[in-house]
C-alpha positions in Angstrom: -1.5 -6.2 -4.1 0.3 -5.7 -0.8 4.2 -6.9 0.0 5.0 -10.4 -1.1 1.6 -12.3 0.4 -0.5 -12.2 -2.4 2.0 -12.2 -5.1 5.7 -14.1 -3.9 6.8 -13.7 -7.6 8.7 -10.6 -8.8 7.3 -11.5 -12.4 3.9 -11.4 -11.1 4.4 -7.9 -9.7 5.5 -6.6 -12.6 2.9 -8.4 -14.8 0.3 -6.7 -12.9 2.1 -3.4 -13.0 2.1 -3.6 -17.0 -1.2 -4.8 -17.0 -2.8 -1.8 -15.0 -0.3 0.7 -17.4 -2.0 -1.0 -20.4 -5.6 -0.5 -19.3 -4.6 3.3 -18.2 -3.1 4.1 -21.8 -5.8 2.3 -23.7 -9.2 3.9 -21.5 -7.6 7.5 -20.9 -10.3 9.2 -23.2 -13.1 6.7 -22.9 -14.9 8.8 -20.0 -15.5 11.3 -22.5 -17.6 8.5 -24.0 -19.8 7.8 -20.8 -22.5 9.6 -19.4 -24.1 8.2 -15.7 -27.7 8.0 -14.9 -27.6 10.8 -12.0 -28.3 9.0 -8.8 -27.9 5.5 -10.8 -26.5 2.5 -9.8 -23.0 3.5 -10.8 -23.7 6.8 -8.7 -24.9 5.3 -5.7 -21.8 3.1 -6.0 -19.5 5.2 -6.1 -20.9 7.3 -3.4 -21.0 4.4 -1.0 -17.6 3.5 -1.9 -16.2 7.2 -0.9 -18.2 7.1 2.4 -16.9 3.6 3.2 -13.2 5.3 2.4 -13.8 8.1 4.6 -15.0 6.3 7.5 -12.1 4.1 7.2 -9.5 6.8 7.1 -10.9 8.7 9.9 -10.8 5.2 11.7 -7.3 5.4 11.2 -6.6 8.9 12.2 -8.6 8.5 15.2 -6.4 4.8 16.1 -2.9 6.2 14.2 -1.7 4.0 11.6 0.3 1.7 13.8 -3.0 0.6 15.5 -4.7 0.1 12.8 -2.0 -1.9 11.3 -1.9 -4.0 14.7 -5.4 -4.6 14.3 -5.5 -5.9 10.6 -7.4 -2.8 8.7 -5.7 -3.0 5.5 -7.3 -6.0 3.9 -7.5 -8.0 7.3 -3.5 -8.4 7.2 -2.1 -7.9 11.4 1.0 -6.1 11.6 1.9 -6.2 15.0 3.6 -2.7 15.8 6.5 -4.8 17.6 6.8 -7.4 15.5 8.0 -7.3 11.9 11.7 -8.0 10.1 12.6 -4.1 10.1 15.3 -3.0 8.1 17.0 -6.8 8.2 14.7 -7.7 5.4 12.9 -10.9 5.0 15.9 -12.7 2.9 19.5 -13.4 3.6 21.4 -10.1 2.1 25.1 -10.6 0.7 27.8 -9.2 2.7 28.7 -6.7 0.3 24.9 -5.8 -0.4 24.7 -1.9 0.4 21.3 0.6 -0.1 22.3 3.9 0.5 18.7 4.8 1.2 19.0 3.4 4.6 21.6 5.6 5.7 19.6 8.9 4.2 16.7 7.6 6.0 18.3 6.4 9.5 19.5 10.7 9.3 16.5 11.8 8.1 14.8 10.1 11.2 17.6 10.7 13.9 17.7 7.3 14.4 20.4 5.4 16.0 21.5 1.6 14.4 19.7 0.5 17.6 16.5 2.2 17.2 16.4 1.2 13.6 17.1 -2.5 13.9 
């Protein structure tokens, strides 16, 4: 699930998380009952997926995270380096809205208000 592009409704994201927790809780000991054939289909597929993940991480490391995002390496969704909504968000906030994390993040990153926006 990526941002609100694929799941624009908060309740959909909540249900996804609850479903994942249900599966993890009920399948936590399932692996103790299963063995996989050495070099079988499942083991080969797992090795293939791991290799593709390694290749992707190496490509990201070489290009840099922001360049990789701008090229759409993740889920084919491109994010321009100088684009996006930044700290202003995607919806209008109430004038009384306050998020204490933002000030702490700016301080930690030593950003001015202009740089943060």
